[in-house]
N, C-alpha and C positions, 0 to 999 in steps of 0.2 A: 354773652363770653365768648370769645373767639378761642378757637383749639388750633395750635398750628404744627402738623407733624412735621420730625426732622426728618434727617438723610438716615437716620439708623431709626430701626422699630423699638419703639420703647419712651424713651425722651420725647416731651412735648414742652411746646411753648404756648402761655396759657397769656391770653390779653382779654382782661376784665371789661365789664362795663363802666366805665366811669362816667359820671355825672358832676359836671363842674359848672360853676359860676362865678361872678366877682369875689363870691363872699370863700372861694375853694373850691374843694371836690368829695365825692363820696363816691364810695368802689364796695363791694364784700369782695374779700380776700378769701372769704371760705364760706360755703352754705350746702352742706352736704346733699341737701334736693336739688341743688341745681345743677352742682357736679355731676350728681347721678343721674339727671336727666338728657345730657350729653355723653353718658357712660363712663364717666370717670367715678367709679364710687369706691375711694379709700376710707378706711379706717386708719385715723391718727392716734397717735398715744403720749406724743410726747411734740412740746415746740421749743424750739431753740432760737436765741438771739445772741450775736456777735458782734462786737465793732473790731474795725480795723481801719490804720492808718493807709496812706497809700502806697501800695506797693507791698502791702502785704500777701503772700500767698497761701491760702491753706488747701491742703491736697496732697495729694489725690486720696479719698479717706472712702473707704467701704468696710464693712462687716462680715465676714464669711466663717463660721454660719453665724444666725441670727442677723439676716441682712435690715437694710430699711430702707424704703422708698422715701424720696424726700420733695415735698413741694417747696421749693423757695422762692424769695424775694427779698428787691431792695427796699427799705424805706428812708433811707437818707445815705447821697452816695451815688458811687456806680461802680460795678464788677462786670468782670468777662468771666462768665460762668461755662464749666466744661463739666461735660458726664464722658466716660471711656466705656467702652462695651467688655467688660471682663468674664463674658460667657463664653466658653471655649467651645461650645456646641453652635454660636450663633456664627452666621456667613460677614458677622462684621465685628469679629473680634478682634480688640486691640483699638478697634476705629471711634474717633471720637468726634463729638460735635460741642459746639462753643456760640455762646447766646452773651449780648449786654444786656443785663437787666442794672437798671437805675430807677431812683426815685421818679425820677420826671418820666418815665417810658411805662414804669406800673408794671412792666411783665412780670409772670411767672414761669418759671421753669419745672416741670416735672421730672425727677431722676429715679427709675425705678428703681429695684431693687435689679441686682446682678451688673450693676453700673458703680464703678469708682466715680467720685466727686470732688470737684475741688473749684477754687476762684482765686481769681487777684484782686486787689481793690484799686481801683482807679481815681480815687478821691480821698483826702482826709474825711475823716468822721463818719465812713460809711456805715452804715447798720444792716444788718443780711440776718433775714429769717428764716426758719426751716421749721415746716411741720414734718415729721416723721412716722412711719406708718410701725416702727420697731422702736424699744428703748435701746439705749443707747449702751453697750455692752464692751467693757475696755479689754475683755479676755478673748475678745470677735473680731477687735480692731487693727485694720492694715491700712498700709499707705504704699500705694501706688507712688514710683520716682515720677515728679511734676513735669520730668525734663525728659525723660526716657526717650532716647531714638529710636526705638522702635514706633513708638505710638506718633512724634513729633506733632505736639500739640502747637499751633501757632499762638502762642503768648503774645498780647498786645504790648510788649515789655519795653518800648523805644524810651530812653532816658532811664528808666525805671529798674535800679536793682532790688530786684525779690528778694526780699524777708521771709524767713522760714523758720517752723519751729524746730527744734533737735530731733522730733520725732520726725518732720516733715522731710528733714535731711537724710534720713534713714532710711527714705524710702526704697521698696525692693523694684526690680525690673522686672515688668510684663513677664518675661518666662520664669520668675524667680517666684513670685505672687501666688499665693492660695486662692485660684480664681473659681469663678462656679463651672457645675457641668455645663 
């Protein structure tokens, strides 16, 4: 497995070892011992699975209190996945990193606690899997506005009108969220 650091300390791109032949492929998407051997010692308590049509934009979500770290990947389709640093004491507060995740590239993205997370589906029938370090807590959930000009995420939306949930349409600006210390 290859671990790639991003421009912001915390989020990581993980490229698993993939073994393929004319029959298909095999990869370990999670092995606690293998990940711990490269310094990624996480304990997951919940798995989630979402399916999205092209143009569905989910996020930017986080929980505070009761934060969640998320190891995410795509098993069908393709997304542009984003993590935004919402730790006020961080030198990269309000900065974002993005990565394309797809069934084809098999990449995973680690979004640690202290980050807002979201993605836009770039293909119909995109299946997105999340391994979470904390349980979902609706009383702690918040949404950072996906298009907050202060953050300035460059979403690849050419020819796509994003479809948002009511909750995500009501996301708050970076200045107004309950960020982390």
